[in-house]
PDB file of N, CA, C and O in Angstrom:
ATOM      1  N   UNK A   1       0.835  -1.166   0.000  1.00  0.00           N
ATOM      2  CA  UNK A   1       0.000   0.000   0.000  1.00  0.00           C
ATOM      3  C   UNK A   1       0.884   1.235   0.000  1.00  0.00           C
ATOM      4  O   UNK A   1       1.829   1.321   0.785  1.00  0.00           O
ATOM      5  N   UNK A   2       0.594   2.181  -0.861  1.00  0.00           N
ATOM      6  CA  UNK A   2       1.349   3.431  -0.944  1.00  0.00           C
ATOM      7  C   UNK A   2       0.405   4.521  -1.433  1.00  0.00           C
ATOM      8  O   UNK A   2      -0.313   4.345  -2.417  1.00  0.00           O
ATOM      9  N   UNK A   3       0.419   5.656  -0.725  1.00  0.00           N
ATOM     10  CA  UNK A   3      -0.360   6.806  -1.173  1.00  0.00           C
ATOM     11  C   UNK A   3       0.486   8.056  -0.956  1.00  0.00           C
ATOM     12  O   UNK A   3       1.078   8.255   0.105  1.00  0.00           O
ATOM     13  N   UNK A   4       0.527   8.885  -1.984  1.00  0.00           N
ATOM     14  CA  UNK A   4       1.322  10.109  -1.963  1.00  0.00           C
ATOM     15  C   UNK A   4       0.406  11.286  -2.253  1.00  0.00           C
ATOM     16  O   UNK A   4      -0.455  11.224  -3.131  1.00  0.00           O
ATOM     17  N   UNK A   5       0.607  12.365  -1.494  1.00  0.00           N
ATOM     18  CA  UNK A   5      -0.227  13.556  -1.626  1.00  0.00           C
ATOM     19  C   UNK A   5       0.606  14.763  -2.013  1.00  0.00           C
ATOM     20  O   UNK A   5       1.818  14.784  -1.799  1.00  0.00           O
ATOM     21  N   UNK A   6      -0.040  15.761  -2.578  1.00  0.00           N
ATOM     22  CA  UNK A   6       0.522  17.098  -2.726  1.00  0.00           C
ATOM     23  C   UNK A   6      -0.208  17.947  -1.698  1.00  0.00           C
ATOM     24  O   UNK A   6      -1.437  18.030  -1.701  1.00  0.00           O
ATOM     25  N   UNK A   7       0.568  18.582  -0.813  1.00  0.00           N
ATOM     26  CA  UNK A   7       0.002  19.386   0.257  1.00  0.00           C
ATOM     27  C   UNK A   7       0.505  20.813   0.108  1.00  0.00           C
ATOM     28  O   UNK A   7       1.696  21.047  -0.097  1.00  0.00           O
ATOM     29  N   UNK A   8      -0.410  21.756   0.214  1.00  0.00           N
ATOM     30  CA  UNK A   8      -0.068  23.183   0.178  1.00  0.00           C
ATOM     31  C   UNK A   8      -0.479  23.775   1.520  1.00  0.00           C
ATOM     32  O   UNK A   8      -1.579  23.531   2.017  1.00  0.00           O
ATOM     33  N   UNK A   9       0.446  24.570   2.103  1.00  0.00           N
ATOM     34  CA  UNK A   9       0.198  25.158   3.408  1.00  0.00           C
ATOM     35  C   UNK A   9       0.244  26.677   3.371  1.00  0.00           C
ATOM     36  O   UNK A   9       0.938  27.274   2.548  1.00  0.00           O
ATOM     37  N   UNK A  10      -0.511  27.291   4.280  1.00  0.00           N
ATOM     38  CA  UNK A  10      -0.443  28.741   4.470  1.00  0.00           C
ATOM     39  C   UNK A  10       0.759  29.045   5.361  1.00  0.00           C
ATOM     40  O   UNK A  10       1.378  28.126   5.897  1.00  0.00           O
ATOM     41  N   UNK A  11       1.089  30.303   5.522  1.00  0.00           N
ATOM     42  CA  UNK A  11       2.192  30.705   6.412  1.00  0.00           C
ATOM     43  C   UNK A  11       1.940  30.277   7.854  1.00  0.00           C
ATOM     44  O   UNK A  11       2.884  30.107   8.624  1.00  0.00           O
ATOM     45  N   UNK A  12       0.671  30.102   8.223  1.00  0.00           N
ATOM     46  CA  UNK A  12       0.321  29.700   9.583  1.00  0.00           C
ATOM     47  C   UNK A  12       0.418  28.187   9.783  1.00  0.00           C
ATOM     48  O   UNK A  12       0.174  27.693  10.883  1.00  0.00           O
ATOM     49  N   UNK A  13       0.770  27.451   8.730  1.00  0.00           N
ATOM     50  CA  UNK A  13       0.907  25.999   8.833  1.00  0.00           C
ATOM     51  C   UNK A  13      -0.401  25.247   8.648  1.00  0.00           C
ATOM     52  O   UNK A  13      -0.483  24.057   8.953  1.00  0.00           O
ATOM     53  N   UNK A  14      -1.428  25.936   8.150  1.00  0.00           N
ATOM     54  CA  UNK A  14      -2.716  25.289   7.899  1.00  0.00           C
ATOM     55  C   UNK A  14      -2.822  24.919   6.426  1.00  0.00           C
ATOM     56  O   UNK A  14      -2.136  25.489   5.578  1.00  0.00           O
ATOM     57  N   UNK A  15      -3.686  23.961   6.138  1.00  0.00           N
ATOM     58  CA  UNK A  15      -3.879  23.530   4.754  1.00  0.00           C
ATOM     59  C   UNK A  15      -4.422  24.671   3.914  1.00  0.00           C
ATOM     60  O   UNK A  15      -5.315  25.406   4.335  1.00  0.00           O
ATOM     61  N   UNK A  16      -3.873  24.803   2.731  1.00  0.00           N
ATOM     62  CA  UNK A  16      -4.348  25.768   1.740  1.00  0.00           C
ATOM     63  C   UNK A  16      -5.050  24.958   0.655  1.00  0.00           C
ATOM     64  O   UNK A  16      -4.505  24.741  -0.427  1.00  0.00           O
ATOM     65  N   UNK A  17      -6.254  24.520   0.959  1.00  0.00           N
ATOM     66  CA  UNK A  17      -6.999  23.652   0.051  1.00  0.00           C
ATOM     67  C   UNK A  17      -6.870  22.200   0.468  1.00  0.00           C
ATOM     68  O   UNK A  17      -6.138  21.869   1.401  1.00  0.00           O
ATOM     69  N   UNK A  18      -7.580  21.350  -0.224  1.00  0.00           N
ATOM     70  CA  UNK A  18      -7.602  19.914   0.061  1.00  0.00           C
ATOM     71  C   UNK A  18      -6.348  19.252  -0.505  1.00  0.00           C
ATOM     72  O   UNK A  18      -6.010  19.505  -1.661  1.00  0.00           O
ATOM     73  N   UNK A  19      -5.641  18.412   0.264  1.00  0.00           N
ATOM     74  CA  UNK A  19      -4.510  17.663  -0.290  1.00  0.00           C
ATOM     75  C   UNK A  19      -4.972  16.794  -1.464  1.00  0.00           C
ATOM     76  O   UNK A  19      -6.072  16.242  -1.450  1.00  0.00           O
ATOM     77  N   UNK A  20      -4.110  16.684  -2.477  1.00  0.00           N
ATOM     78  CA  UNK A  20      -4.438  15.906  -3.668  1.00  0.00           C
ATOM     79  C   UNK A  20      -3.618  14.616  -3.698  1.00  0.00           C
ATOM     80  O   UNK A  20      -2.431  14.616  -3.371  1.00  0.00           O
ATOM     81  N   UNK A  21      -4.258  13.535  -4.089  1.00  0.00           N
ATOM     82  CA  UNK A  21      -3.560  12.256  -4.255  1.00  0.00           C
ATOM     83  C   UNK A  21      -2.824  12.300  -5.586  1.00  0.00           C
ATOM     84  O   UNK A  21      -3.407  12.647  -6.613  1.00  0.00           O
ATOM     85  N   UNK A  22      -1.549  11.951  -5.566  1.00  0.00           N
ATOM     86  CA  UNK A  22      -0.751  11.938  -6.795  1.00  0.00           C
ATOM     87  C   UNK A  22      -1.023  10.672  -7.596  1.00  0.00           C
ATOM     88  O   UNK A  22      -1.347   9.628  -7.030  1.00  0.00           O
ATOM     89  N   UNK A  23      -0.890  10.772  -8.919  1.00  0.00           N
ATOM     90  CA  UNK A  23      -1.152   9.610  -9.780  1.00  0.00           C
ATOM     91  C   UNK A  23      -0.250   8.415  -9.499  1.00  0.00           C
ATOM     92  O   UNK A  23      -0.633   7.289  -9.815  1.00  0.00           O
ATOM     93  N   UNK A  24       0.934   8.612  -8.918  1.00  0.00           N
ATOM     94  CA  UNK A  24       1.838   7.501  -8.631  1.00  0.00           C
ATOM     95  C   UNK A  24       1.363   6.610  -7.498  1.00  0.00           C
ATOM     96  O   UNK A  24       1.928   5.540  -7.272  1.00  0.00           O
ATOM     97  N   UNK A  25       0.330   7.038  -6.782  1.00  0.00           N
ATOM     98  CA  UNK A  25      -0.204   6.239  -5.681  1.00  0.00           C
ATOM     99  C   UNK A  25      -0.936   5.035  -6.238  1.00  0.00           C
ATOM    100  O   UNK A  25      -1.462   5.067  -7.351  1.00  0.00           O
ATOM    101  N   UNK A  26      -0.962   3.972  -5.449  1.00  0.00           N
ATOM    102  CA  UNK A  26      -1.722   2.796  -5.876  1.00  0.00           C
ATOM    103  C   UNK A  26      -3.207   3.141  -5.830  1.00  0.00           C
ATOM    104  O   UNK A  26      -3.651   3.785  -4.880  1.00  0.00           O
ATOM    105  N   UNK A  27      -3.973   2.738  -6.812  1.00  0.00           N
ATOM    106  CA  UNK A  27      -5.400   3.073  -6.835  1.00  0.00           C
ATOM    107  C   UNK A  27      -6.143   2.467  -5.644  1.00  0.00           C
ATOM    108  O   UNK A  27      -5.880   1.337  -5.233  1.00  0.00           O
ATOM    109  N   UNK A  28      -7.071   3.248  -5.107  1.00  0.00           N
ATOM    110  CA  UNK A  28      -7.874   2.795  -3.961  1.00  0.00           C
ATOM    111  C   UNK A  28      -9.046   1.971  -4.468  1.00  0.00           C
ATOM    112  O   UNK A  28     -10.189   2.427  -4.446  1.00  0.00           O
ATOM    113  N   UNK A  29      -8.758   0.748  -4.928  1.00  0.00           N
ATOM    114  CA  UNK A  29      -9.786  -0.101  -5.532  1.00  0.00           C
ATOM    115  C   UNK A  29     -10.532  -0.949  -4.509  1.00  0.00           C
ATOM    116  O   UNK A  29     -11.712  -1.247  -4.695  1.00  0.00           O
ATOM    117  N   UNK A  30      -9.860  -1.337  -3.436  1.00  0.00           N
ATOM    118  CA  UNK A  30     -10.509  -2.192  -2.434  1.00  0.00           C
ATOM    119  C   UNK A  30     -10.972  -1.349  -1.247  1.00  0.00           C
ATOM    120  O   UNK A  30     -10.577  -0.192  -1.103  1.00  0.00           O
ATOM    121  N   UNK A  31     -11.798  -1.933  -0.414  1.00  0.00           N
ATOM    122  CA  UNK A  31     -12.231  -1.240   0.799  1.00  0.00           C
ATOM    123  C   UNK A  31     -11.025  -0.912   1.678  1.00  0.00           C
ATOM    124  O   UNK A  31     -10.958   0.170   2.260  1.00  0.00           O
ATOM    125  N   UNK A  32     -10.077  -1.839   1.774  1.00  0.00           N
ATOM    126  CA  UNK A  32      -8.879  -1.617   2.577  1.00  0.00           C
ATOM    127  C   UNK A  32      -8.075  -0.438   2.036  1.00  0.00           C
ATOM    128  O   UNK A  32      -7.630   0.412   2.807  1.00  0.00           O
ATOM    129  N   UNK A  33      -7.885  -0.380   0.720  1.00  0.00           N
ATOM    130  CA  UNK A  33      -7.119   0.694   0.101  1.00  0.00           C
ATOM    131  C   UNK A  33      -7.802   2.043   0.316  1.00  0.00           C
ATOM    132  O   UNK A  33      -7.132   3.040   0.583  1.00  0.00           O
ATOM    133  N   UNK A  34      -9.124   2.081   0.203  1.00  0.00           N
ATOM    134  CA  UNK A  34      -9.859   3.332   0.441  1.00  0.00           C
ATOM    135  C   UNK A  34      -9.728   3.759   1.898  1.00  0.00           C
ATOM    136  O   UNK A  34      -9.567   4.947   2.175  1.00  0.00           O
ATOM    137  N   UNK A  35      -9.792   2.820   2.830  1.00  0.00           N
ATOM    138  CA  UNK A  35      -9.639   3.131   4.249  1.00  0.00           C
ATOM    139  C   UNK A  35      -8.216   3.621   4.541  1.00  0.00           C
ATOM    140  O   UNK A  35      -8.029   4.555   5.321  1.00  0.00           O
ATOM    141  N   UNK A  36      -7.232   3.003   3.926  1.00  0.00           N
ATOM    142  CA  UNK A  36      -5.832   3.402   4.110  1.00  0.00           C
ATOM    143  C   UNK A  36      -5.630   4.831   3.614  1.00  0.00           C
ATOM    144  O   UNK A  36      -5.008   5.648   4.293  1.00  0.00           O
ATOM    145  N   UNK A  37      -6.158   5.128   2.430  1.00  0.00           N
ATOM    146  CA  UNK A  37      -6.039   6.467   1.854  1.00  0.00           C
ATOM    147  C   UNK A  37      -6.764   7.491   2.730  1.00  0.00           C
ATOM    148  O   UNK A  37      -6.240   8.579   2.969  1.00  0.00           O
ATOM    149  N   UNK A  38      -7.955   7.157   3.208  1.00  0.00           N
ATOM    150  CA  UNK A  38      -8.720   8.068   4.071  1.00  0.00           C
ATOM    151  C   UNK A  38      -7.973   8.307   5.384  1.00  0.00           C
ATOM    152  O   UNK A  38      -7.978   9.424   5.902  1.00  0.00           O
ATOM    153  N   UNK A  39      -7.335   7.272   5.921  1.00  0.00           N
ATOM    154  CA  UNK A  39      -6.569   7.407   7.158  1.00  0.00           C
ATOM    155  C   UNK A  39      -5.363   8.324   6.956  1.00  0.00           C
ATOM    156  O   UNK A  39      -5.059   9.149   7.818  1.00  0.00           O
ATOM    157  N   UNK A  40      -4.683   8.182   5.831  1.00  0.00           N
ATOM    158  CA  UNK A  40      -3.540   9.038   5.524  1.00  0.00           C
ATOM    159  C   UNK A  40      -3.990  10.498   5.389  1.00  0.00           C
ATOM    160  O   UNK A  40      -3.327  11.403   5.896  1.00  0.00           O
ATOM    161  N   UNK A  41      -5.100  10.720   4.715  1.00  0.00           N
ATOM    162  CA  UNK A  41      -5.627  12.071   4.563  1.00  0.00           C
ATOM    163  C   UNK A  41      -6.010  12.650   5.924  1.00  0.00           C
ATOM    164  O   UNK A  41      -5.763  13.825   6.195  1.00  0.00           O
ATOM    165  N   UNK A  42      -6.604  11.835   6.764  1.00  0.00           N
ATOM    166  CA  UNK A  42      -6.992  12.279   8.104  1.00  0.00           C
ATOM    167  C   UNK A  42      -5.748  12.652   8.925  1.00  0.00           C
ATOM    168  O   UNK A  42      -5.784  13.612   9.694  1.00  0.00           O
ATOM    169  N   UNK A  43      -4.665  11.912   8.768  1.00  0.00           N
ATOM    170  CA  UNK A  43      -3.418  12.224   9.463  1.00  0.00           C
ATOM    171  C   UNK A  43      -2.913  13.608   9.060  1.00  0.00           C
ATOM    172  O   UNK A  43      -2.425  14.362   9.902  1.00  0.00           O
ATOM    173  N   UNK A  44      -3.026  13.935   7.799  1.00  0.00           N
ATOM    174  CA  UNK A  44      -2.583  15.251   7.322  1.00  0.00           C
ATOM    175  C   UNK A  44      -3.485  16.352   7.875  1.00  0.00           C
ATOM    176  O   UNK A  44      -2.999  17.359   8.390  1.00  0.00           O
ATOM    177  N   UNK A  45      -4.781  16.159   7.767  1.00  0.00           N
ATOM    178  CA  UNK A  45      -5.709  17.218   8.184  1.00  0.00           C
ATOM    179  C   UNK A  45      -5.750  17.383   9.701  1.00  0.00           C
ATOM    180  O   UNK A  45      -5.851  18.508  10.190  1.00  0.00           O
ATOM    181  N   UNK A  46      -5.674  16.291  10.452  1.00  0.00           N
ATOM    182  CA  UNK A  46      -5.756  16.381  11.912  1.00  0.00           C
ATOM    183  C   UNK A  46      -4.509  16.974  12.546  1.00  0.00           C
ATOM    184  O   UNK A  46      -4.571  17.470  13.671  1.00  0.00           O
ATOM    185  N   UNK A  47      -3.392  16.936  11.860  1.00  0.00           N
ATOM    186  CA  UNK A  47      -2.133  17.426  12.433  1.00  0.00           C
ATOM    187  C   UNK A  47      -1.915  18.927  12.233  1.00  0.00           C
ATOM    188  O   UNK A  47      -0.953  19.486  12.759  1.00  0.00           O
ATOM    189  N   UNK A  48      -2.778  19.567  11.495  1.00  0.00           N
ATOM    190  CA  UNK A  48      -2.590  21.001  11.321  1.00  0.00           C
ATOM    191  C   UNK A  48      -3.061  21.771  12.552  1.00  0.00           C
ATOM    192  O   UNK A  48      -3.970  21.300  13.237  1.00  0.00           O
ATOM    193  N   UNK A  49      -2.502  22.901  12.856  1.00  0.00           N
ATOM    194  CA  UNK A  49      -1.452  23.571  12.084  1.00  0.00           C
ATOM    195  C   UNK A  49      -0.090  22.914  12.313  1.00  0.00           C
ATOM    196  O   UNK A  49       0.257  22.540  13.433  1.00  0.00           O
ATOM    197  N   UNK A  50       0.665  22.785  11.233  1.00  0.00           N
ATOM    198  CA  UNK A  50       2.014  22.245  11.295  1.00  0.00           C
ATOM    199  C   UNK A  50       2.931  23.318  11.883  1.00  0.00           C
ATOM    200  O   UNK A  50       2.808  24.496  11.545  1.00  0.00           O
ATOM    201  N   UNK A  51       3.835  22.918  12.747  1.00  0.00           N
ATOM    202  CA  UNK A  51       4.761  23.851  13.384  1.00  0.00           C
ATOM    203  C   UNK A  51       6.059  23.847  12.593  1.00  0.00           C
ATOM    204  O   UNK A  51       6.876  22.936  12.720  1.00  0.00           O
ATOM    205  N   UNK A  52       6.235  24.868  11.785  1.00  0.00           N
ATOM    206  CA  UNK A  52       7.401  24.956  10.909  1.00  0.00           C
ATOM    207  C   UNK A  52       7.996  26.356  11.010  1.00  0.00           C
ATOM    208  O   UNK A  52       7.267  27.307  11.291  1.00  0.00           O
ATOM    209  N   UNK A  53       9.303  26.506  10.788  1.00  0.00           N
ATOM    210  CA  UNK A  53       9.934  27.826  10.899  1.00  0.00           C
ATOM    211  C   UNK A  53       9.482  28.760   9.775  1.00  0.00           C
ATOM    212  O   UNK A  53       9.635  28.451   8.593  1.00  0.00           O
ATOM    213  N   UNK A  54       8.934  29.888  10.159  1.00  0.00           N
ATOM    214  CA  UNK A  54       8.376  30.855   9.199  1.00  0.00           C
ATOM    215  C   UNK A  54       9.408  31.328   8.183  1.00  0.00           C
ATOM    216  O   UNK A  54       9.066  31.592   7.030  1.00  0.00           O
ATOM    217  N   UNK A  55      10.667  31.437   8.600  1.00  0.00           N
ATOM    218  CA  UNK A  55      11.696  31.953   7.684  1.00  0.00           C
ATOM    219  C   UNK A  55      11.972  31.003   6.513  1.00  0.00           C
ATOM    220  O   UNK A  55      12.609  31.399   5.536  1.00  0.00           O
ATOM    221  N   UNK A  56      11.501  29.762   6.602  1.00  0.00           N
ATOM    222  CA  UNK A  56      11.695  28.791   5.512  1.00  0.00           C
ATOM    223  C   UNK A  56      10.392  28.474   4.778  1.00  0.00           C
ATOM    224  O   UNK A  56      10.269  27.428   4.141  1.00  0.00           O
ATOM    225  N   UNK A  57       9.438  29.371   4.873  1.00  0.00           N
ATOM    226  CA  UNK A  57       8.120  29.141   4.263  1.00  0.00           C
ATOM    227  C   UNK A  57       8.219  28.719   2.795  1.00  0.00           C
ATOM    228  O   UNK A  57       7.513  27.805   2.369  1.00  0.00           O
ATOM    229  N   UNK A  58       9.080  29.369   2.026  1.00  0.00           N
ATOM    230  CA  UNK A  58       9.192  29.027   0.602  1.00  0.00           C
ATOM    231  C   UNK A  58       9.630  27.586   0.381  1.00  0.00           C
ATOM    232  O   UNK A  58       9.371  27.019  -0.681  1.00  0.00           O
ATOM    233  N   UNK A  59      10.283  26.993   1.354  1.00  0.00           N
ATOM    234  CA  UNK A  59      10.743  25.611   1.220  1.00  0.00           C
ATOM    235  C   UNK A  59       9.699  24.597   1.664  1.00  0.00           C
ATOM    236  O   UNK A  59       9.710  23.466   1.179  1.00  0.00           O
ATOM    237  N   UNK A  60       8.792  24.966   2.575  1.00  0.00           N
ATOM    238  CA  UNK A  60       7.813  23.995   3.069  1.00  0.00           C
ATOM    239  C   UNK A  60       6.368  24.282   2.691  1.00  0.00           C
ATOM    240  O   UNK A  60       5.475  23.534   3.090  1.00  0.00           O
ATOM    241  N   UNK A  61       6.116  25.333   1.940  1.00  0.00           N
ATOM    242  CA  UNK A  61       4.727  25.671   1.597  1.00  0.00           C
ATOM    243  C   UNK A  61       4.072  24.603   0.725  1.00  0.00           C
ATOM    244  O   UNK A  61       2.849  24.460   0.738  1.00  0.00           O
ATOM    245  N   UNK A  62       4.874  23.850  -0.032  1.00  0.00           N
ATOM    246  CA  UNK A  62       4.380  22.711  -0.812  1.00  0.00           C
ATOM    247  C   UNK A  62       5.241  21.508  -0.457  1.00  0.00           C
ATOM    248  O   UNK A  62       6.469  21.591  -0.491  1.00  0.00           O
ATOM    249  N   UNK A  63       4.611  20.396  -0.119  1.00  0.00           N
ATOM    250  CA  UNK A  63       5.382  19.181   0.110  1.00  0.00           C
ATOM    251  C   UNK A  63       4.556  17.965  -0.292  1.00  0.00           C
ATOM    252  O   UNK A  63       3.344  18.061  -0.485  1.00  0.00           O
ATOM    253  N   UNK A  64       5.222  16.827  -0.414  1.00  0.00           N
ATOM    254  CA  UNK A  64       4.582  15.607  -0.895  1.00  0.00           C
ATOM    255  C   UNK A  64       4.836  14.457   0.076  1.00  0.00           C
ATOM    256  O   UNK A  64       5.789  13.697  -0.099  1.00  0.00           O
ATOM    257  N   UNK A  65       3.990  14.325   1.097  1.00  0.00           N
ATOM    258  CA  UNK A  65       4.166  13.199   2.012  1.00  0.00           C
ATOM    259  C   UNK A  65       3.768  11.882   1.345  1.00  0.00           C
ATOM    260  O   UNK A  65       2.828  11.826   0.552  1.00  0.00           O
ATOM    261  N   UNK A  66       4.502  10.835   1.684  1.00  0.00           N
ATOM    262  CA  UNK A  66       4.241   9.496   1.160  1.00  0.00           C
ATOM    263  C   UNK A  66       3.917   8.588   2.339  1.00  0.00           C
ATOM    264  O   UNK A  66       4.686   8.511   3.297  1.00  0.00           O
ATOM    265  N   UNK A  67       2.799   7.911   2.272  1.00  0.00           N
ATOM    266  CA  UNK A  67       2.398   6.952   3.299  1.00  0.00           C
ATOM    267  C   UNK A  67       2.565   5.564   2.707  1.00  0.00           C
ATOM    268  O   UNK A  67       1.951   5.232   1.693  1.00  0.00           O
ATOM    269  N   UNK A  68       3.407   4.751   3.353  1.00  0.00           N
ATOM    270  CA  UNK A  68       3.677   3.409   2.851  1.00  0.00           C
ATOM    271  C   UNK A  68       3.457   2.403   3.961  1.00  0.00           C
ATOM    272  O   UNK A  68       3.840   2.630   5.109  1.00  0.00           O
ATOM    273  N   UNK A  69       2.847   1.306   3.615  1.00  0.00           N
ATOM    274  CA  UNK A  69       2.626   0.219   4.554  1.00  0.00           C
ATOM    275  C   UNK A  69       3.888  -0.632   4.613  1.00  0.00           C
ATOM    276  O   UNK A  69       4.454  -1.005   3.585  1.00  0.00           O
ATOM    277  N   UNK A  70       4.318  -0.932   5.837  1.00  0.00           N
ATOM    278  CA  UNK A  70       5.454  -1.827   6.030  1.00  0.00           C
ATOM    279  C   UNK A  70       4.975  -3.047   6.783  1.00  0.00           C
ATOM    280  O   UNK A  70       4.176  -2.927   7.712  1.00  0.00           O
ATOM    281  N   UNK A  71       5.445  -4.211   6.404  1.00  0.00           N
ATOM    282  CA  UNK A  71       5.077  -5.417   7.153  1.00  0.00           C
ATOM    283  C   UNK A  71       5.516  -5.297   8.616  1.00  0.00           C
ATOM    284  O   UNK A  71       6.546  -4.688   8.905  1.00  0.00           O
ATOM    285  N   UNK A  72       4.758  -5.861   9.513  1.00  0.00           N
ATOM    286  CA  UNK A  72       5.079  -5.827  10.943  1.00  0.00           C
ATOM    287  C   UNK A  72       6.432  -6.470  11.191  1.00  0.00           C
ATOM    288  O   UNK A  72       6.806  -7.441  10.534  1.00  0.00           O
ATOM    289  N   UNK A  73       7.160  -5.911  12.151  1.00  0.00           N
ATOM    290  CA  UNK A  73       8.448  -6.482  12.533  1.00  0.00           C
ATOM    291  C   UNK A  73       9.584  -6.158  11.585  1.00  0.00           C
ATOM    292  O   UNK A  73      10.601  -6.851  11.583  1.00  0.00           O
ATOM    293  N   UNK A  74       9.432  -5.123  10.782  1.00  0.00           N
ATOM    294  CA  UNK A  74      10.480  -4.763   9.826  1.00  0.00           C
ATOM    295  C   UNK A  74      11.667  -4.052  10.465  1.00  0.00           C
ATOM    296  O   UNK A  74      12.709  -3.934   9.821  1.00  0.00           O
ATOM    297  N   UNK A  75      11.556  -3.576  11.696  1.00  0.00           N
ATOM    298  CA  UNK A  75      12.687  -2.928  12.366  1.00  0.00           C
ATOM    299  C   UNK A  75      12.898  -1.505  11.883  1.00  0.00           C
ATOM    300  O   UNK A  75      11.938  -0.765  11.668  1.00  0.00           O
ATOM    301  N   UNK A  76      14.148  -1.128  11.715  1.00  0.00           N
ATOM    302  CA  UNK A  76      14.519   0.230  11.346  1.00  0.00           C
ATOM    303  C   UNK A  76      14.066   0.548   9.912  1.00  0.00           C
ATOM    304  O   UNK A  76      14.133  -0.309   9.031  1.00  0.00           O
ATOM    305  N   UNK A  77      13.595   1.812   9.684  1.00  0.00           N
ATOM    306  CA  UNK A  77      13.261   2.197   8.318  1.00  0.00           C
ATOM    307  C   UNK A  77      14.521   2.279   7.448  1.00  0.00           C
ATOM    308  O   UNK A  77      15.613   2.549   7.948  1.00  0.00           O
ATOM    309  N   UNK A  78      14.359   2.050   6.172  1.00  0.00           N
ATOM    310  CA  UNK A  78      15.473   2.158   5.233  1.00  0.00           C
ATOM    311  C   UNK A  78      15.861   3.626   5.081  1.00  0.00           C
ATOM    312  O   UNK A  78      15.095   4.517   5.448  1.00  0.00           O
ATOM    313  N   UNK A  79      17.039   3.871   4.546  1.00  0.00           N
ATOM    314  CA  UNK A  79      17.504   5.245   4.336  1.00  0.00           C
ATOM    315  C   UNK A  79      16.485   6.020   3.506  1.00  0.00           C
ATOM    316  O   UNK A  79      16.025   5.544   2.469  1.00  0.00           O
ATOM    317  N   UNK A  80      16.143   7.203   3.968  1.00  0.00           N
ATOM    318  CA  UNK A  80      15.201   8.044   3.243  1.00  0.00           C
ATOM    319  C   UNK A  80      13.758   7.860   3.676  1.00  0.00           C
ATOM    320  O   UNK A  80      12.906   8.665   3.300  1.00  0.00           O
ATOM    321  N   UNK A  81      13.454   6.830   4.451  1.00  0.00           N
ATOM    322  CA  UNK A  81      12.087   6.627   4.946  1.00  0.00           C
ATOM    323  C   UNK A  81      11.908   7.368   6.253  1.00  0.00           C
ATOM    324  O   UNK A  81      12.873   7.602   6.981  1.00  0.00           O
ATOM    325  N   UNK A  82      10.694   7.733   6.546  1.00  0.00           N
ATOM    326  CA  UNK A  82      10.374   8.446   7.767  1.00  0.00           C
ATOM    327  C   UNK A  82      10.568   7.538   8.977  1.00  0.00           C
ATOM    328  O   UNK A  82      10.064   6.416   9.019  1.00  0.00           O
ATOM    329  N   UNK A  83      11.302   8.043   9.951  1.00  0.00           N
ATOM    330  CA  UNK A  83      11.459   7.335  11.213  1.00  0.00           C
ATOM    331  C   UNK A  83      10.470   7.955  12.184  1.00  0.00           C
ATOM    332  O   UNK A  83      10.680   9.075  12.649  1.00  0.00           O
ATOM    333  N   UNK A  84       9.395   7.242  12.498  1.00  0.00           N
ATOM    334  CA  UNK A  84       8.315   7.794  13.303  1.00  0.00           C
ATOM    335  C   UNK A  84       8.718   8.028  14.744  1.00  0.00           C
ATOM    336  O   UNK A  84       7.967   8.655  15.491  1.00  0.00           O
ATOM    337  N   UNK A  85       9.876   7.548  15.158  1.00  0.00           N
ATOM    338  CA  UNK A  85      10.318   7.771  16.532  1.00  0.00           C
ATOM    339  C   UNK A  85      10.944   9.139  16.708  1.00  0.00           C
ATOM    340  O   UNK A  85      11.166   9.569  17.840  1.00  0.00           O
ATOM    341  N   UNK A  86      11.236   9.833  15.622  1.00  0.00           N
ATOM    342  CA  UNK A  86      11.832  11.160  15.693  1.00  0.00           C
ATOM    343  C   UNK A  86      10.738  12.213  15.800  1.00  0.00           C
ATOM    344  O   UNK A  86       9.559  11.927  15.591  1.00  0.00           O
ATOM    345  N   UNK A  87      11.142  13.422  16.124  1.00  0.00           N
ATOM    346  CA  UNK A  87      10.223  14.525  16.294  1.00  0.00           C
ATOM    347  C   UNK A  87       9.392  14.760  15.040  1.00  0.00           C
ATOM    348  O   UNK A  87       9.899  14.658  13.923  1.00  0.00           O
ATOM    349  N   UNK A  88       8.130  15.072  15.227  1.00  0.00           N
ATOM    350  CA  UNK A  88       7.217  15.328  14.126  1.00  0.00           C
ATOM    351  C   UNK A  88       7.013  16.824  13.967  1.00  0.00           C
ATOM    352  O   UNK A  88       7.137  17.576  14.934  1.00  0.00           O
ATOM    353  N   UNK A  89       6.698  17.265  12.745  1.00  0.00           N
ATOM    354  CA  UNK A  89       6.405  18.674  12.525  1.00  0.00           C
ATOM    355  C   UNK A  89       4.974  19.009  12.899  1.00  0.00           C
ATOM    356  O   UNK A  89       4.618  20.185  12.969  1.00  0.00           O
ATOM    357  N   UNK A  90       4.156  18.015  13.138  1.00  0.00           N
ATOM    358  CA  UNK A  90       2.767  18.286  13.494  1.00  0.00           C
ATOM    359  C   UNK A  90       2.576  18.190  15.002  1.00  0.00           C
ATOM    360  O   UNK A  90       3.242  17.410  15.684  1.00  0.00           O
ATOM    361  N   UNK A  91       1.664  18.989  15.496  1.00  0.00           N
ATOM    362  CA  UNK A  91       1.410  19.020  16.938  1.00  0.00           C
ATOM    363  C   UNK A  91       0.368  17.974  17.315  1.00  0.00           C
ATOM    364  O   UNK A  91      -0.696  17.890  16.702  1.00  0.00           O
ATOM    365  N   UNK A  92       0.684  17.193  18.316  1.00  0.00           N
ATOM    366  CA  UNK A  92      -0.275  16.230  18.839  1.00  0.00           C
ATOM    367  C   UNK A  92      -0.409  14.947  18.029  1.00  0.00           C
ATOM    368  O   UNK A  92      -1.332  14.167  18.266  1.00  0.00           O
ATOM    369  N   UNK A  93       0.484  14.716  17.088  1.00  0.00           N
ATOM    370  CA  UNK A  93       0.392  13.504  16.258  1.00  0.00           C
ATOM    371  C   UNK A  93       1.334  12.444  16.749  1.00  0.00           C
ATOM    372  O   UNK A  93       1.394  11.357  16.175  1.00  0.00           O
TER     373      UNK A  93
END
């Protein structure tokens, strides 16, 4: 399972419109895939406002988060994958 979004943010760290699913994402054909995609979207919307440094707004105003399913017990993420144990840019997530 993989879903990738295009997210646009305001200077305040809030969504500037609805996040869009990118064509490279796997199609949400099954009930599970639709639930996975909805959960990923909810993670983006529920975490706003994102806490990001205002002086770098031009660098973070648009970003493309990727949500990927990993089999249980996989251990450490591979290089370049999000390590969920590190600090998050969203508050309360």
